[in-house]
N, C-alpha and C positions, 0 to 999 in steps of 0.2 A: 532562473534556468530554466523552468519550466515552458517558458516560450521558445529558449533555444532548441530546447530538446523536440518542439514539437513541429520548429523548422526543418530540424536535421531529419525525424521521421517521416514528412511531409516528403522533401526531396529523394528521401531512400525508397519510399513507395512508388511516388512518380517514375522513378529509374525502373521500377518491375511494372509499368501499365498504368498504375492506378489515376486517375483525374480527383483528386482535391476539389468536393464541391463547396465543403464550409470547412469553418477554422471555429472553434470556442464556441459550438452552439449550446445556449442554455437552455437546456427545460428540464422544469422541476421534477424530480428533485436534485439534479446535478446540472452534468455538463459533459458534451461528447466535444472530444479535442479536438478530432478529424472526422469527416464523415467523406468518405470516398467511394467511388466508384468503379469496379475493377471487375471486368469479364463480364459486366450484367450484373453484377451485384452489388447492393446497396450496404457499405460495411461502416460500421461506426467502431474507431477506434481509441482506443485510451492509449495516452503515453506517459511511461513512466520515467522519468530521468534522475540520476542520481550521481554523484562525485563520491567514490570510496566506498559506495556499500552496492551490492547488487539489489539494481532497479525492480525485479521482480518483487522484492518483499514489499515495496507500495501496494501491490494489488492484492488487496483482501478481498474477502467475500462481500463484506458491505460495498466495496468499491465497484466489484461486477455487479449486485445488485441494482444498484442506482444507475449505473451506466445500463441495464435492461431496462430499468423503469422510464430512465430516461429516453431511450430509443423508442419504448411504448406508447410516448406522445405523441410520435409525430406521424403525419397522415400517412405515410408509406413507413413501415416498418423497416428495420436493417435487416438484412438477410442474414447477416453475421455480424458478430461482435470480435475484435481483434484486440492484440496488446503488442504494441511496439514499446520495448525497454532500449533506451539510450544511457550508455555508462561513460560516462565523461572520464577521461584518462588523461595522462600528461602528451601522450602520443596521439592525442584524438579521440574518437567516440567508437565503442561498440556498440552494435545494436544486433536486437533480437527481433524477430517479427515470430509473433504466435496467433495463429488463426482460429480462430472459434473457439476464444477462451470461457465464453458463458453462452 
């Protein structure tokens, strides 16, 4: 389900002008789901996908800290950390984009 959500989120962001640089970038202590460039900014994106429950509930303080720490291990640190939630429903997917979550 996570891979599906990441594909949906990547398409959503690309339609808004983002360029996907990397997917599932593993950097201790975690992983950056999508690394994008948008408007000259380097953005690390966490994608949360759920069926039946609000995906934002999966974004904990610990997950935000791991995302920041993972981004800090890059030679060029992300300018921003965003969250995209993908709520899978019978009718398709509902997406929310929350820039600058941490």
